[in-house]
N, C-alpha and C positions, 0 to 999 in steps of 0.2 A: 504494500500500500504506500503510495506517495502522497505526501501532504502538499497541498497547493500553497505556494508562497504568496503573501500579499505584494502588491505593487503600487508604485506611485504615491498618491495621497494617503492611501491606507498605511503604507510603511511609515510615512511621515507622522501620521497620527499615533501609531503604535510607539514609535521612538519618543515622541513627546510625552506620552503617558508613562513610559518606562524611564524617563529622564535619561535616555541614551543619546549622548552627544557624539556624533561621528568623529569630530576632531579630538576628543579625549578618550574615546573607547579603547584604543590601542594602549594608551597610558594606563588606564584602569586595569586592563587585562594583564599588562606587564607587572603592575603593582601586586596583583593577586598572585601571579606566578612567582614573583620574588618572595612574597610572604610565605607561600607554601614551601619554598626551599629552606627558609629559616626555621620552620616549625618541625622539630625532629619527629613528632608523633604523627605527622601528616605526610602523604606521598608528595615528593617534590616534582613529579611528572604527572600532569593531568591535562587532558585534551582541551585545547582552546575553546572549542564549541561548547563543551560542558561547563567550562568556567563562565563563558558568556551567558549560558542558561542561568547559572546561579546569579550572575550580576543583574540580568534582566529581572529575575524573580525578586531581587532585592532593590529594584528600581535604581540600580547603579550606586547604591550606598556601599562603600568599601567595607565599613565596619560591620554592617548587617551581613554582607557576603562572607566575610571572614567567620562570623559566628555561625552562619548556616553551614559553611563547609566544614568547620570544626565539628559541629553536631552531626552532620551527615557521616563523616568518617568515624566518629566515636560510636554512633549507632551501628554502623556496618561491622565494627569490631565487636561490640557488646551483644548484638542480636543478629548474627549472620543469617540465621534461618529466615528472617523477615525479608531479606534481600535475595534469597535464592529460591529456586523451584516455585515460581509464582504462577504456575499454570492454573488458570481459573477453572479448567475442566476437571481438575483432580476431584475425586468424590468427596473428600473431607471439606474442600472449599465450596463445592456445590451445595453441600449440606448447610454450611454457614450462610451462603448467599440465599438459600431458600428460606431460612429463618428471618433474615434481615429483610 
C-alpha cells in the first residue's frame, strides 16, 4: 500500500501546523542526531525519516522530541513484547479486539 503525499498548498498548511520550517529543518535534524550520539543509553544511529517523524509529532520542539525519543527507546527496552509480533490477526489479539 502506498500513501499519497500531499502537494502544494496542502504541504504548506501541514508544515505551518507542525511548525516545520524548511530553512531550519536540517539544523533541527542534525541537532537531534548529535544529541543521540551523546546519550550513551540511546542508539547513536537512527534513520533521518524516523527522526523527522518524531520532530513533526512534537511540532519541531527539540526538547519534546528528545523526551519522546528517550521514552520510546526506554519502553522498547522495558517492554519489548509490546513492540514485536503485533499481528492483529493473532487469536489472542482478536479476542481482545472483540471485547473492546
